[in-house]
C-alpha positions as a printed Julia matrix, in Angstrom:
177×3 Matrix{Float64}:
   0.0    0.0     0.0
   1.4    3.44   -0.88
   2.08   5.83    2.05
  -0.92   8.16    1.51
  -3.35   5.25    1.26
  -1.95   3.63    4.38
  -2.12   6.91    6.33
  -5.66   7.54    5.08
  -6.7    4.02    6.09
  -5.37   4.75    9.57
  -7.52   7.92    9.69
 -10.52   5.8     8.66
  -9.74   3.29   11.42
  -9.61   6.16   13.94
 -12.94   7.55   12.7
 -11.3   10.76   11.47
 -12.85  12.68    8.58
 -10.73  13.27    5.46
 -11.27  13.92    1.78
  -8.95  13.74   -1.2
  -8.94  17.32   -2.52
  -6.64  16.76   -5.46
  -4.99  14.17   -7.61
  -1.84  15.95   -8.75
   0.58  13.28   -9.98
   1.52   9.65   -9.4
   1.53   9.32   -5.59
   0.93  13.07   -5.09
  -2.38  14.06   -3.5
  -4.03  16.96   -1.74
  -5.75  15.83    1.45
  -8.27  17.77    3.53
  -8.67  16.84    7.18
  -9.43  18.38   10.55
  -6.71  20.73   11.83
  -6.23  18.85   15.15
  -5.15  15.78   13.13
  -2.79  17.64   10.79
   0.51  17.35   12.69
  -0.03  13.66   13.4
  -0.93  12.99    9.76
   2.15  14.85    8.45
   4.36  12.92   10.86
   2.82   9.62    9.78
   3.27  10.43    6.08
   6.97  11.06    6.83
   7.29   7.77    8.7
   5.86   6.0     5.65
   8.41   7.59    3.29
   6.37  10.52    1.98
   6.45  14.19    2.84
   4.18  17.17    3.23
   5.02  19.69    0.51
   2.99  22.43    2.15
  -0.17  23.07    4.09
  -2.93  25.22    2.65
  -5.41  27.23    4.66
  -8.31  27.54    4.18
  -8.91  24.14    2.62
 -10.97  23.76   -0.56
 -11.68  21.19   -3.28
 -13.36  18.69   -0.94
 -16.92  17.3    -0.97
 -17.38  18.43    2.64
 -17.38  22.06    1.5
 -20.73  21.97   -0.31
 -22.07  24.73    1.96
 -19.15  26.97    0.95
 -19.96  26.3    -2.7
 -23.59  27.3    -2.15
 -22.51  30.46   -0.31
 -20.16  31.42   -3.16
 -22.93  30.77   -5.66
 -25.38  33.0    -3.78
 -23.12  35.76   -2.48
 -20.36  36.0    -5.08
 -21.12  34.48   -8.45
 -24.82  35.24   -8.18
 -24.03  38.9    -8.85
 -21.96  38.26  -11.96
 -22.69  37.13  -15.47
 -20.26  34.56  -16.83
 -19.79  34.78  -20.61
 -18.84  32.07  -23.06
 -15.04  31.79  -23.15
 -13.31  32.96  -26.32
 -10.96  29.96  -26.02
 -11.9   26.59  -24.54
 -11.18  26.16  -20.83
 -10.04  22.86  -19.31
 -12.06  22.02  -16.18
  -9.92  21.54  -13.05
 -12.12  18.75  -11.74
 -12.53  16.53  -14.8
 -10.29  17.63  -17.64
 -13.46  18.34  -19.62
 -13.17  20.95  -22.37
 -15.55  23.82  -21.58
 -16.82  26.06  -24.35
 -19.85  27.76  -22.82
 -20.66  30.06  -19.91
 -22.66  27.42  -18.02
 -19.71  25.03  -18.0
 -17.27  27.71  -16.84
 -19.66  28.86  -14.11
 -20.06  25.29  -12.86
 -16.28  24.77  -12.88
 -15.73  27.94  -10.83
 -18.23  26.75   -8.23
 -17.03  23.15   -8.28
 -13.59  24.3    -7.16
 -14.98  24.51   -3.62
 -16.27  20.96   -3.3
 -14.76  18.79   -6.03
 -11.15  17.59   -6.14
  -8.67  18.85   -8.71
  -7.64  16.17  -11.2
  -4.43  17.43  -12.79
  -3.68  14.19  -14.73
  -7.07  14.54  -16.46
  -6.25  18.14  -17.35
  -2.86  17.08  -18.73
  -4.52  14.39  -20.88
  -7.02  16.9   -22.31
  -4.33  19.47  -23.05
  -2.24  16.83  -24.85
  -5.31  15.74  -26.86
  -5.76  19.37  -27.9
  -2.18  19.5   -29.19
  -0.84  21.77  -26.46
   2.94  21.51  -26.14
   3.78  24.5   -23.92
   2.34  25.46  -20.52
   2.9   28.93  -19.09
   2.79  29.17  -15.31
   1.78  32.67  -14.19
   3.2   33.72  -10.84
   5.24  31.65   -8.44
   5.35  28.01   -9.54
   4.62  26.25   -6.29
   3.1   23.13   -7.79
   1.82  22.38  -11.28
   4.89  23.33  -13.31
   7.08  21.21  -11.07
   5.26  17.88  -11.12
   6.5   15.05  -13.33
   3.41  14.78  -15.55
   3.7   18.44  -16.53
   7.43  18.34  -17.28
   7.15  15.09  -19.23
   4.33  16.36  -21.42
   4.97  20.07  -21.93
   7.59  22.72  -22.24
   7.04  24.66  -19.01
   7.54  28.43  -19.03
   7.37  30.26  -15.71
   6.12  33.82  -15.94
   6.95  35.59  -12.71
   5.88  39.22  -12.29
   9.07  40.09  -10.39
  11.24  38.83  -13.24
   9.05  40.47  -15.85
   9.49  43.89  -14.21
  13.31  43.72  -14.21
  15.13  45.42  -17.06
  16.31  42.95  -19.62
  20.08  42.57  -19.7
  21.52  42.06  -23.15
  23.85  39.15  -23.57
  27.16  39.95  -25.21
  27.57  38.11  -28.45
  29.97  35.19  -28.44
  32.25  37.09  -30.83
  32.54  40.12  -28.56
  33.12  37.9   -25.52
  36.16  36.25  -27.17
  38.0   39.54  -27.69
């Protein structure tokens, strides 16, 4: 049994709530659980040969957060009109190709209570002929996982780097003088 599954089975045995909030790569998951269990879970993952990359607060992407989804639908998205996208959008939760406003609206709301499925997104992007992925902002996750690097050229676009003046490289000929 792989370390996350074994640790999750132990949570089940202890009657502790948990949800898988994301399937990121082979053996790489996002897990939502109660905060009082967090330190013990991270320690156990380490004992089993895994590690905690980072902890996110507040948690999202888990079925337990259906009430948060409803609140976002009523109080946030309810006041906005979502238009059809000009380019297809790949749904975080299924890898489905979205081409209309209803699909995009559902995807935005589903982010609260449905897990991310990055391998499904990668498969859809490959099927669409995408060969390059641009990561906007700090690349804390998706540009660094194996399935992304094996399937795409990854370009990180960091605002701090973009705002720096570009330094010209001396030509090889001038450098030899």
